[in-house]
N, C-alpha and C positions, 0 to 999 in steps of 0.2 A: 483460567481457571485452573481446567485440566492438567494444563503443561505447569503451573505452579507447585501442584500435591506433585507431580511426577517426581521435581527438581528437588521439594524440600526433602522426599522420599531416599533420592540420591545420593542427600547431601547427609541424611541421618545412614545410609549405610556405610559410606563414606568415616562418617566418622567412627563409627562405631570398628568400623577394620581398623582404624589409627589406635584408637583404644587396643583390641587385640595384637599391634603389631609393636605396640608399648610396650607388653606384659618386661617387666624386666628382670633378667639373671639376676636372682641373689644365692650370696655366698656364704657357709658359715664353717667356720673350725672347731670342731668336737672333741675334746678329750677319750679315746679310744684307744684300748690297749695299751695306756699309759705314755701315750705319743699323741702330738696334734692331728687332724685328718680332717681335711677338707672336703668338703659337701657344695653341690650347689642345686637350689629348686626352681621350678618355674609352673607355674600353672596355677590354678584355683585350687587354695587353700584348704577351700570349704568342700573339695573330692575330694575319692579317693585318694590312697597314696599309691604311688608305684615309684620301686627303687630298683635302679641298675647292677647289676653287677658285672663288672667288665672285665676284658679277656687278657691275655697275657701267658702267665700271669704278669706282671710289669708296665703295660701298656695301657694306660688311661685314654675312654672314648668321651671326657668330657668337653673337649674342643669342637667334636662332631657330633655334640648332641643333637642340635636341631635339627641335622637330618630325620632322623628316624625318631623324634620325639614332639615335635612344631604339631602336629593333628590331636598327640593325647592331654596337652595342655589344656587344651579345652577342658575335658574329661578326667585329668588325675592332676592331682600336684607332685610333678615328677622330680626324681631325686637320683640325680648324681653323685656319685662316691669314687675318689681317687683314690684307692687302697694305699696302706705302708710300702712304702718302696713305690709311688707310682707318680707323675704328672704332680699337680700341685702337693701333693700330701710330701712330696721328696722331694721338693724343691724350700719344703717348710723347714724338714727335717728326717734325718734318714734314723730306720728302724733302731730302735737302744737295743734290740736284740736279733742273735740270727733268728732267721722268719721259716719256719715252720708249719704245717701244711694243719695243726693246734693250733698254731696262734692265729694262723688268718681265719679259719671257723669263729675261732671267740672275736675276733673283732667283727665279723661280721654279725653274729647273734647280737651284742654291744651295740652294734651301732642301730642297729633293727627297733634296739629299744627303746634307746635315746630318742628317734623319728618318733618310733610310739609315742612316747610323752611330749615333746617338742610343738608334733601338730593335733596331741589331742587325741591320736587314731588309736581302736583297739584292735587292728589287722592292716598289713600290709600287701599289697600284688607286686611280689618277688620276680624280678628277671634275672637269668642268667646268663650271658654268651660264653663261650667255650670254656678257658677256664674259670671263670665264675659260674657255669654250671655248677659245677664242684662242691661249691659255697655254694652255692641255692639249694644242690641235693642233700648235704647236710640240715641247714635250715628245714628242709621236707621232712628231714627225719626226724628229726629232734626237735622240732618247735615248729610242729605242721599249726599249733592253735593258735599262730599270729599270723598264716596266712592265708590273705582271700584269696589267692591259688598261687604256681609255683608255672613259672614260664620260659621255657629254654631252648634257648638259639646254640645251633652246633655241638648238640652236649657230649661230654666227658663221660662213656660210661664203661667203657673195658679200653683204657686206650692204648696198653699194653698190644691188644691182638688188631688195633685199630693202625699202629704205628707201623707193625710185623705186614698186614696186608697192601703198608703204601711201602714197605721197602723189597717187596717181593715183586710186586709190581712193576716198579721203578725198574729194579734188577731184568725185571724179564725185557722190560722194553731197550731199555740200555743195551743187554743181547742181541736181540732183536734187529736193532741197529746199525750192530757193531759197532759200539761208541767204548771204544775200550776205556778214556778216561771213566767215562761215567762207570764202568764196571768195577774199576778200579777204585774209587770215590766210594761210591755204594759198598765195597767188601771190605773196610776199613768199619760201617755203621752197626754196632750192636743196640736194641733195644731190653731194657732203657737205656736210653743215652748212658755215655763215659764221663765227654767231655766234650768242650763248644765244636769243633771241626765234626764232629759227626753228626749234629744236629747241621751242623752248614750244611754237608753233604745233602742229606735227607732233604731240606726246602729247598737248594739251591735244583735238584733233580725233579723234586716235587714241581717249581714253578714251570721250570723248563717244560716238565712234562705236559703244564696246565699251558704250553702257551706264554708263558708272562716270562722270561728267564730271565736272569739279573743280570742289570750291564755290566761288562766290564769293569768299568770305571768306580762300580762301588762297591768291587767283591773288599778292596778291605776297610772300608764304614761298616761292610754286614757281618763280616768276623770277627773285628772290634766290638760290635755291639752283642754279638752274641755270645762274644767272650768275659763281659763285662755283665750280661745279665744271667750266665752261666755261674761265677761265682756268689751271685746273693740267691738263684732260684734253684739253680738244678737238683738239689736236696731236696727241696717243698714239690718240685713238678714229677720225679722220679717215684715217689710215694702216693702223688696222686694218680699215676697214671697206672700204679699196681693193683689201685680198684679197679674192683670189679661189679655191678651195680646187681646184673643178672644173679651174683650171688649174694651177696651184700644187704642189697634192698628190694627187693620183689615185690615191695608194698610200701606208699604212701597214703595218709590220712590224711590231705587235703586236695583240691581240685588240680590235674597238674596240662598243662598243653605244652609239645613241641613244635616249633620251627627247626625244618630241613630243607639243606640245600642239598640235589640232589646229584649233585658236582663235588660235594663235599668227599675228599681224599682223604681229609687232616683228622677229622673228627669222624671215621667212614659212616655213610648216612646208615649204609645195611644197619649196620651194626647197632645204630639208634633204632630205627625201626622193627628190630626182630626185640630190642627191648623194650620198648613202647608197648610191640600186642602183648606181649607177659604182664606187664606192672599194673600191679593192682590197685584201683583209685577209687573213691567217689565221682568224681567225674575226670573225664581224660580227654584229648583230641590232638590228635597229628595234622599238621598245615605242609607239607611238601611241595618243593615249587622247583620244577622239574628244570631251568635254565640257572639255580644259584650255586653257586659253591660254600663254602667257610665260612665267608661273611654275609650269610645271608639279611643278616640286621641291616647293613647299609646295602646290600645290592637292591630290595624289594621294602625300601621303608612305607610307601605309601601304601603298598596291601599289607603290609604287615600291623601297621597301624589301623587301617580301617579292623581289621579282626580281631583284635584287642578290644576296641570300642565296640564293635557289633555283636561278636561271638563270645567274647572274654566278659569284660563288663556287666556285657546284658543281661546275661548266664547267671549273675549275682553270685 
């Protein structure tokens, strides 16, 4: 009898696990900023809403979302959004107008309002990663009443200074190693970037410095991608990196949390730490990862989800 009970319990556990595994990702097309934009959502529709703002700009995270949200789905309704001219939204339709920072901020605000109405929620947990934090800080500044909390991964704080620190570091490394090719290429780079070649040289030698050099066979493809990216995004990105949140956003009126990789050279981790220390907020906390870099969201998905569930969601 005892063995039968144990066997029955095992069957129940397996059944419940299979139900969890069968949760489907739903996709929807919303009219945002006068074009069709794609969201995906997965999880418990009775739970709090959490929206991820991907980086780039122009780089969808939708196909990788399961990696960093599979545990969150038991506690949240998790929403991914492909911003205009990114991912599934780009495949559906291009932006009808040139993309500006103000346009992207308006899209974000409009989308949040649509999601709150669609899922019958009063507030949302908002997550920004890299470029996505530019949009997230805008929401925290202008519309904190809509946010349960704002969660920033690899935040863009004073990106002009961050890029300058990186460029100086790469130049010093090239000089120390006697790498004349690197010195020549890096000497052409200006901050803010003026063209796609400057971005290419900066990122090429950053990845090389980090021990992950571009394979020679990928050089042409990377340059082509950056040229296409620059044609769409350069003016918007350059405007974003001129922002200095130390001066422009000394305080917010919603809870705020930072996740930072201490190997992050792209959005320099020391700048983010200093800004966090000075930032005034009703509640704030910083989470540092010694062995992670700019992509801390995907480098440490298990630890991050545990923190969000146990320390941020449960903080109220």
